[in-house]
C-alpha positions as CSV (number, residue, x, y, z in Angstrom):
1,X,53.0,44.3,134.5
2,X,56.8,44.7,134.5
3,X,57.0,48.3,133.1
4,X,60.7,48.6,133.9
5,X,61.4,45.9,131.4
6,X,59.8,47.9,128.6
7,X,61.6,51.0,129.7
8,X,64.9,49.2,129.4
9,X,64.0,47.8,126.0
10,X,63.0,51.4,124.9
11,X,66.4,52.7,126.1
12,X,68.2,49.9,124.2
13,X,66.2,50.6,121.0
14,X,67.1,54.3,121.3
15,X,70.8,53.4,121.6
16,X,70.6,51.2,118.6
17,X,69.0,54.2,116.8
18,X,71.9,56.4,117.8
19,X,74.4,53.9,116.5
20,X,72.6,53.6,113.2
21,X,72.3,57.3,112.9
22,X,76.1,57.6,113.5
23,X,76.8,55.0,110.8
24,X,74.6,56.9,108.4
25,X,76.5,60.1,109.1
26,X,79.8,58.3,108.6
27,X,78.5,57.0,105.3
28,X,78.2,60.5,104.0
29,X,81.9,61.2,104.6
30,X,84.0,60.4,101.5
31,X,86.9,59.2,103.7
32,X,85.0,56.1,104.9
33,X,84.4,53.0,102.7
34,X,80.7,52.6,102.1
35,X,81.0,48.8,102.0
36,X,82.5,48.8,105.5
37,X,79.8,51.1,106.8
38,X,77.0,49.1,105.2
39,X,78.4,45.9,106.7
40,X,78.4,47.5,110.1
41,X,74.9,48.7,109.6
42,X,73.8,45.1,108.7
43,X,75.5,43.8,111.9
44,X,73.9,46.5,114.1
45,X,70.5,45.9,112.5
46,X,70.8,42.1,113.1
47,X,71.8,42.6,116.7
48,X,68.9,45.0,117.2
49,X,66.4,42.5,115.8
50,X,67.9,39.7,117.9
51,X,67.7,41.7,121.1
52,X,64.1,42.6,120.5
53,X,63.2,39.0,119.5
54,X,64.9,37.6,122.7
55,X,63.1,40.1,124.9
56,X,59.7,39.3,123.5
57,X,60.3,35.6,123.7
58,X,61.2,35.9,127.4
59,X,58.4,38.3,128.0
60,X,56.0,35.8,126.3
61,X,57.1,33.2,128.9
62,X,56.5,35.7,131.7
63,X,53.0,36.5,130.5
64,X,52.1,32.8,130.1
65,X,53.4,32.1,133.6
66,X,51.3,35.0,135.0
67,X,48.3,33.7,133.1
68,X,48.6,30.4,134.8
69,X,49.2,31.9,138.2
70,X,46.4,34.4,138.1
71,X,43.4,32.0,138.6
72,X,45.4,30.2,141.3
73,X,46.0,33.4,143.2
74,X,42.3,34.3,142.9
75,X,41.2,30.9,144.1
76,X,43.6,31.0,147.0
77,X,42.3,34.5,147.9
78,X,38.7,33.4,147.8
79,X,39.5,30.5,150.1
80,X,41.2,32.8,152.6
81,X,38.4,35.4,152.8
82,X,35.5,32.9,152.8
83,X,34.5,32.0,156.3
84,X,33.5,28.3,156.7
85,X,30.1,29.3,158.2
86,X,29.3,31.3,155.1
87,X,28.1,28.1,153.4
88,X,24.9,28.3,155.5
89,X,24.1,31.8,154.2
């Protein structure tokens, strides 16, 4: 399994969380326009969802490819370790 991919996704999600938290803090300040902040929150939330969706779509393709390769690798391994004379045993 490609654990480093999940670690990178986790780090990305944490950074999106930091951005959203910063926008929420800015929203509390009276000097900032709430509509502008809410628009930015919507954009960040959309980018966050898109990043996760794209990751899992690509990861799904990796898993499907691995699922197809697994039986082939096992079959090839069995062919290599099986001695031709073993059929007589």
